[in-house]
C-alpha positions as CSV (number, residue, x, y, z in Angstrom):
1,M,-5.9,106.2,-80.2
2,G,-3.6,105.9,-77.3
3,A,-3.7,108.4,-74.4
4,G,-0.3,108.0,-73.0
5,R,2.3,110.7,-72.8
6,I,2.5,111.5,-76.5
7,G,-1.3,111.2,-77.1
8,L,-1.9,113.6,-74.2
9,Q,0.7,116.1,-75.5
10,L,-1.2,116.1,-78.9
11,A,-4.5,116.6,-77.1
12,R,-3.1,119.7,-75.2
13,R,-2.0,121.2,-78.5
14,L,-5.4,120.5,-80.2
15,Q,-7.3,122.1,-77.4
16,A,-6.3,125.5,-78.7
17,F,-8.6,124.8,-81.7
18,G,-11.6,124.3,-79.5
19,I,-12.3,120.8,-80.8
20,R,-13.9,117.9,-78.9
21,I,-11.2,115.3,-78.2
22,L,-12.1,111.6,-77.9
23,A,-9.7,108.9,-76.8
24,H,-9.6,105.2,-77.0
25,D,-7.1,103.6,-74.6
26,P,-7.9,100.7,-72.2
27,F,-4.9,101.8,-70.1
28,A,-5.7,105.5,-69.9
29,D,-5.2,107.6,-66.8
30,Q,-8.7,108.7,-66.0
31,A,-7.6,111.8,-64.0
32,A,-5.3,112.9,-66.9
33,L,-8.1,112.6,-69.4
34,A,-10.5,114.5,-67.1
35,S,-8.0,117.3,-66.6
36,L,-7.8,117.8,-70.3
37,N,-11.5,117.4,-70.9
38,I,-11.0,114.3,-73.1
39,T,-13.8,111.9,-73.5
40,L,-12.8,108.2,-73.2
41,V,-14.8,106.1,-75.7
42,T,-14.9,102.7,-77.2
43,L,-13.0,102.0,-80.4
44,D,-16.3,101.9,-82.4
45,E,-17.4,105.3,-81.0
46,L,-14.0,106.8,-81.8
47,L,-14.2,105.6,-85.4
48,A,-17.8,106.6,-85.9
49,E,-17.5,110.1,-84.4
50,S,-14.0,111.3,-85.3
51,H,-13.1,113.6,-88.2
52,G,-9.5,112.7,-87.6
53,V,-7.7,109.8,-85.9
54,S,-4.1,110.0,-84.7
55,L,-2.4,106.8,-83.6
56,H,-0.2,106.7,-80.5
57,L,0.1,103.0,-79.7
58,P,2.8,100.4,-79.4
59,V,2.5,97.4,-81.7
60,S,1.2,94.3,-80.1
61,T,-1.0,91.4,-81.0
62,S,-4.0,93.4,-80.1
63,T,-2.9,96.6,-82.0
64,R,-1.3,95.2,-85.1
65,H,-3.5,96.4,-88.0
66,I,-5.9,98.0,-85.6
67,I,-6.7,100.2,-88.6
68,D,-7.8,97.5,-91.1
69,R,-10.6,97.3,-93.7
70,A,-13.3,96.9,-91.0
71,A,-12.0,99.8,-89.0
72,L,-11.8,102.0,-92.1
73,A,-15.4,101.0,-93.0
74,R,-16.5,102.1,-89.5
75,L,-14.6,105.4,-89.7
76,R,-16.6,108.5,-90.3
77,P,-16.7,109.1,-94.1
78,R,-14.0,111.6,-95.4
79,A,-12.0,111.4,-92.1
80,V,-8.2,111.8,-91.9
81,V,-5.8,109.2,-90.4
82,V,-2.4,110.2,-89.0
83,N,0.2,107.7,-88.0
84,T,3.4,108.8,-86.3
85,A,3.6,105.8,-84.0
86,R,4.3,102.5,-85.7
87,G,3.8,101.3,-89.3
88,P,2.1,97.9,-88.4
89,L,-0.8,99.7,-86.8
90,I,-2.3,100.2,-90.2
91,D,-3.2,97.6,-92.8
92,E,-1.5,99.5,-95.7
93,P,-3.5,97.8,-98.6
94,A,-6.7,98.6,-96.8
95,L,-5.6,102.2,-96.3
96,I,-4.7,102.6,-100.0
97,E,-8.1,101.2,-101.0
98,A,-9.9,103.6,-98.7
99,L,-7.9,106.6,-99.9
100,A,-8.3,105.7,-103.6
101,S,-12.1,105.2,-103.2
102,G,-12.5,108.6,-101.4
103,R,-13.9,106.9,-98.3
104,L,-11.0,108.4,-96.5
105,A,-10.2,112.0,-97.2
106,A,-6.4,111.9,-96.4
107,A,-3.6,110.3,-94.5
108,A,-0.4,111.6,-93.0
109,L,2.2,108.9,-92.4
110,D,5.6,109.1,-90.8
111,V,6.0,105.3,-90.3
112,F,5.4,102.3,-92.6
113,D,5.4,98.6,-92.6
114,P,8.0,97.7,-93.7
115,E,10.3,100.7,-93.5
116,P,11.4,102.3,-95.6
117,L,8.2,102.6,-97.7
118,S,8.6,100.8,-101.0
119,P,9.5,103.0,-104.0
120,N,6.6,101.4,-105.8
121,S,4.0,102.0,-103.1
122,P,0.8,103.6,-104.5
123,L,0.9,105.9,-101.4
124,R,3.8,107.8,-103.1
125,A,1.6,109.0,-106.0
126,M,-1.5,109.9,-104.0
127,E,-2.3,113.6,-103.7
128,N,-4.3,113.0,-100.5
129,V,-1.3,111.6,-98.6
130,I,1.5,113.3,-96.7
131,L,4.6,111.1,-96.3
132,T,7.6,111.9,-94.0
133,P,10.6,109.6,-93.5
134,H,10.1,108.5,-89.9
135,A,11.3,111.9,-88.8
136,G,8.1,113.7,-87.8
137,F,9.3,113.9,-84.2
138,Y,12.4,115.8,-85.2
139,S,13.4,119.1,-83.6
140,D,16.6,120.1,-81.8
141,R,14.8,119.9,-78.5
142,S,13.2,116.5,-79.2
143,L,16.6,115.0,-80.2
144,Q,18.2,116.2,-77.0
145,T,15.3,114.8,-75.0
146,L,15.5,111.4,-76.9
147,Q,19.3,111.2,-76.1
148,R,18.8,112.1,-72.5
149,M,16.0,109.6,-72.0
150,A,18.1,106.8,-73.7
151,A,21.0,107.6,-71.3
152,E,18.6,107.5,-68.3
153,E,17.2,104.2,-69.4
154,A,20.7,102.8,-69.8
155,A,21.6,103.9,-66.4
156,R,18.5,102.3,-64.9
157,A,19.4,99.0,-66.7
158,L,23.0,99.1,-65.3
159,E,21.7,99.8,-61.8
160,G,19.2,96.9,-62.0
161,Q,16.2,99.3,-61.7
162,T,12.9,98.8,-63.4
163,L,13.0,100.0,-67.0
164,R,10.5,102.6,-68.3
165,S,10.3,100.6,-71.6
166,E,10.8,96.9,-71.2
167,I,11.4,94.5,-74.0
168,T,8.8,91.9,-73.7
169,S,9.3,89.5,-76.7
170,G,11.9,88.4,-79.1
171,R,10.9,91.0,-81.7
172,S,11.6,93.9,-79.5
173,E,7.9,94.6,-78.7
174,I,8.1,97.5,-76.4
175,T,5.6,98.1,-73.7
176,S,5.8,101.5,-72.0
177,S,4.6,102.3,-68.5
178,R,2.4,105.4,-68.8
């Protein structure tokens, strides 16, 4: 879910495994998807057909809890959910229920709602869950890139240029131009 810069980078890496890649993103660059042989589908198709779903979305009113009980019920049985984007994309109690029941095979989570993950969260005791402390992005190269991009964005702001990632509401809801 989400075929922006990060979603497309993941797709490039997954192609080495020879898998069929589906994407759901109403703002997707059709040419970029075609160049990577990615099939654009509806959310229902993505959930019904995917063995694994990786989230690469900003949080907005339309994406908050996009993975909820209803979405988990539509998801292919025994699928895997990966969230390295934003914690509020997943309804955590619904995820816990799907994992505990065996409906969902596994989850890998780098982000939580709220952060940090509560010490009492049932996710911490589940053997079918991988948890990382909002650091899944980390490498020396990614840290250098992050610092460079932050400096470039600050320079754009100081020069009165259009920002790549504008703040659009009081809660720092970020929308990125793809």
